N, C-alpha and C positions, 0 to 999 in steps of 0.2 A: 503494501501500499506505500504511494507517495506521500511526503510529506512535506512541507513547507514549515523552516525552522526559523524564526525570527530571534536579531539578539541587537541591545545597543537604544533601548528608549530609554529614559529616567528622564527627571525633575532640569531645568536648565533655566537660566534668566535670557532674557531677551538682549538680541545680538551675541548670544552665545551660539552654540555648535554642538552636535551631537551626530553619530555614523551610526547608520544600521547598518545590518550584514540578514543573508539568508542564504537559507542553501536546502535546498533538496535533496532528500535522498530516499532510499525503498522504488529506485526506478533505473534500469537503461537506458530508459529514451530521452531524447532532448527535449527540453522544455524552452521552447520563445516561442513570441516574447517571454519576459517574465518583469516585473516592475512593479510598483507601490502605489496602493492605495490608500485612504486615510478616511475616515469617520469622527467627526464633533457630534458632542452630545443633544440631541437635537435634530442632525442634519444627517443627510443622506451620505452611504459613502459616496468618495468623487476619489476620478484618479489624480496620483501623484503624479506621474513618471513610468514610462516604458523603454525597454531597449531590449534589439534584438540581436541573435544571433552575431550579426553583419553592421554591429555596434551604432546601426537608427535610436537616433533617441526621441524621447518625445513628452512635452511636457507642460505642466497645465499654465496659465498664464501667473496664477499666484506664487508660483517657484521659481519662475524661470531667472536666472542670474543668481539663486542663492544657493537653489537644489543642485547636486547634481549624480545621477545615477549610472554607474558603470558595471562590469561583469567582471568576475572571480576570474583571478588563472584556474582554478577547478572548475569542474562541467556545472552546471545549474545552479552557480552561483553570485547572487546579486548585491551591491552595494548602497546607500543611500548616504552621500554627505550632505550634510544642512549646516547652514551657514549663514549668519545675520536671522536667526528666528525670531519668533512672534509672538505676541500671546495668541492672536490667530488659529498659530500653526498646530496649537495646543489638539492631537485627537490622538485616536488606538489606528496605529499604521498598521495594515496588511499587507502582508506580501502575494503577490499574483504570479501564475506560473501558466503556463496552454501550453499543452501538449503539441509540439511540431507537428502542422500539419492536419491538424484538429480541433474542436470547437472546446476541448475537456479541460474543464480549467480546475484550479489547483490556490487556495488557501491556507495563506498559514494563522497562526492562533492570534495575532493583532500583539502587538508589543506599543504602549503608551508613551505618547510625549506629552511631556507636559511646557510649558510655556510660559515662566511668572515676569508679573510688570514691573 
């Protein structure tokens, strides 16, 4: 069974940085693309950033210039470097992956990011 395991969330002051990591286990197939979504209290889950195996990236307008998504050297890993964090970035961040060539999606359990003002 495929599992996406996230790490790196926490509490940080506004203007600070955090780095989220996500690694897939339990699979021998390729997960492409991979990405990050977030959900704040009372709001819908929204796209933060995605990356393909070819390195193409896509960002939400709200995080452009502050967040950077990247792939790890290990297969099926992804990172999210978050700089200049704002209180409105506070949310549970979820790792997402799609089995290459299909519409089958996988989700991590979520990691809390809290930015204090």
